C-alpha positions in Angstrom: 0.0 0.0 0.0 1.4 3.4 -1.1 0.8 6.3 1.3 1.9 8.8 -1.3 1.4 9.2 -5.1 4.1 7.9 -7.5 6.3 10.2 -9.5 4.3 9.4 -12.6 1.1 10.4 -10.8 2.6 13.6 -9.6 3.8 14.5 -13.1 0.4 13.7 -14.6 -1.2 16.1 -12.0 1.3 18.8 -12.9 0.6 18.3 -16.6 -3.2 18.4 -16.0 -2.8 21.6 -13.9 -0.8 23.2 -16.7 -3.3 22.2 -19.4 -6.5 22.9 -17.5 -5.7 25.9 -15.3 -2.5 27.6 -16.3 -3.0 27.4 -20.1 -6.3 29.4 -20.1 -4.8 32.0 -17.8 -1.5 32.8 -19.5 -0.9 35.4 -22.2 -0.8 34.0 -25.8 3.0 34.5 -26.0 3.5 32.0 -23.1 1.0 29.4 -24.3 3.6 27.5 -26.3 5.9 27.2 -23.3 3.1 26.0 -21.1 2.2 23.4 -23.7 5.8 22.2 -24.0 6.1 22.0 -20.1 2.9 20.0 -20.0 4.1 17.6 -22.7 7.5 17.2 -21.0 5.8 16.4 -17.7 3.7 13.7 -19.4 6.8 12.2 -21.2 8.8 12.0 -17.9 5.7 10.5 -16.2 5.5 7.8 -18.8 9.2 7.2 -18.6 8.9 6.7 -14.9 6.3 4.0 -15.5 7.6 2.3 -18.6 11.3 2.6 -18.7 12.2 -0.3 -16.3 9.8 -2.8 -17.9 11.0 -1.7 -21.4 14.6 -2.1 -20.5 14.0 -5.6 -19.2 12.0 -6.6 -22.3 14.9 -5.3 -24.4 17.4 -7.2 -22.4 15.5 -10.4 -22.7 15.0 -9.9 -26.5 18.7 -9.2 -27.0 19.7 -12.2 -24.9 17.4 -14.4 -27.0 18.9 -12.9 -30.2 22.5 -13.2 -29.1 22.1 -16.6 -27.4 23.2 -15.7 -23.9 22.3 -13.6 -20.9 24.0 -10.4 -19.9 23.6 -6.8 -18.8 21.6 -4.6 -21.2 24.6 -2.3 -22.0 26.8 -5.3 -22.8 24.2 -6.9 -25.0 23.6 -3.6 -26.9 27.3 -3.3 -27.4 27.6 -6.8 -28.6 24.7 -6.4 -31.0 26.3 -3.3 -32.4 29.6 -5.0 -32.9 28.0 -8.1 -34.6 25.9 -5.9 -36.9 29.0 -3.8 -37.9 31.1 -7.0 -38.5 28.3 -8.6 -40.5 27.8 -11.5 -38.2 24.2 -10.4 -37.9 22.0 -8.3 -40.2 19.2 -6.0 -39.2 16.9 -7.3 -42.0 17.6 -11.0 -41.4 18.3 -11.3 -37.7 17.6 -8.2 -35.6 14.5 -6.5 -37.3 11.9 -7.8 -34.8 14.1 -6.8 -31.8 14.6 -3.3 -33.3 10.9 -2.9 -33.9 10.0 -3.9 -30.4 12.7 -1.6 -28.8 11.5 1.3 -31.0 7.9 0.5 -30.1 8.8 0.7 -26.3 10.5 4.1 -26.9 7.6 5.5 -28.8 5.2 4.4 -26.0 7.1 6.9 -23.8 7.7 9.8 -26.2 4.8 9.6 -28.7 2.0 7.3 -27.5 -0.1 6.0 -30.3 2.8 5.8 -32.7 3.9 2.6 -30.9 1.2 0.6 -32.6 2.9 0.6 -36.1 2.6 -2.8 -37.8 4.6 -2.2 -41.1 7.9 -3.4 -42.2 
């Protein structure tokens, strides 16, 4: 049981305040800055909620692709090296992992765009 709101909840509350109460009250020349601040609060809030599960999903996907466990940074480095050396190719070997990692990143910075299904 949490006795206090999460960082994501607090950031959502700040964004809502900016959108609902501050935006209508500021002069037009400040409206863009308030909109940007609200958007940044929402992005950071989503990052608080989604970054740890996304990092773990990426680590598992890379471990599966590379055939062994490891820390995320090490697996990313190995994937980069193997792609550079031609041991793996993006199109043949790593495409699905790249799509899933990008999908996770888009869920944080641009929700809705993370549902892309193309190739």
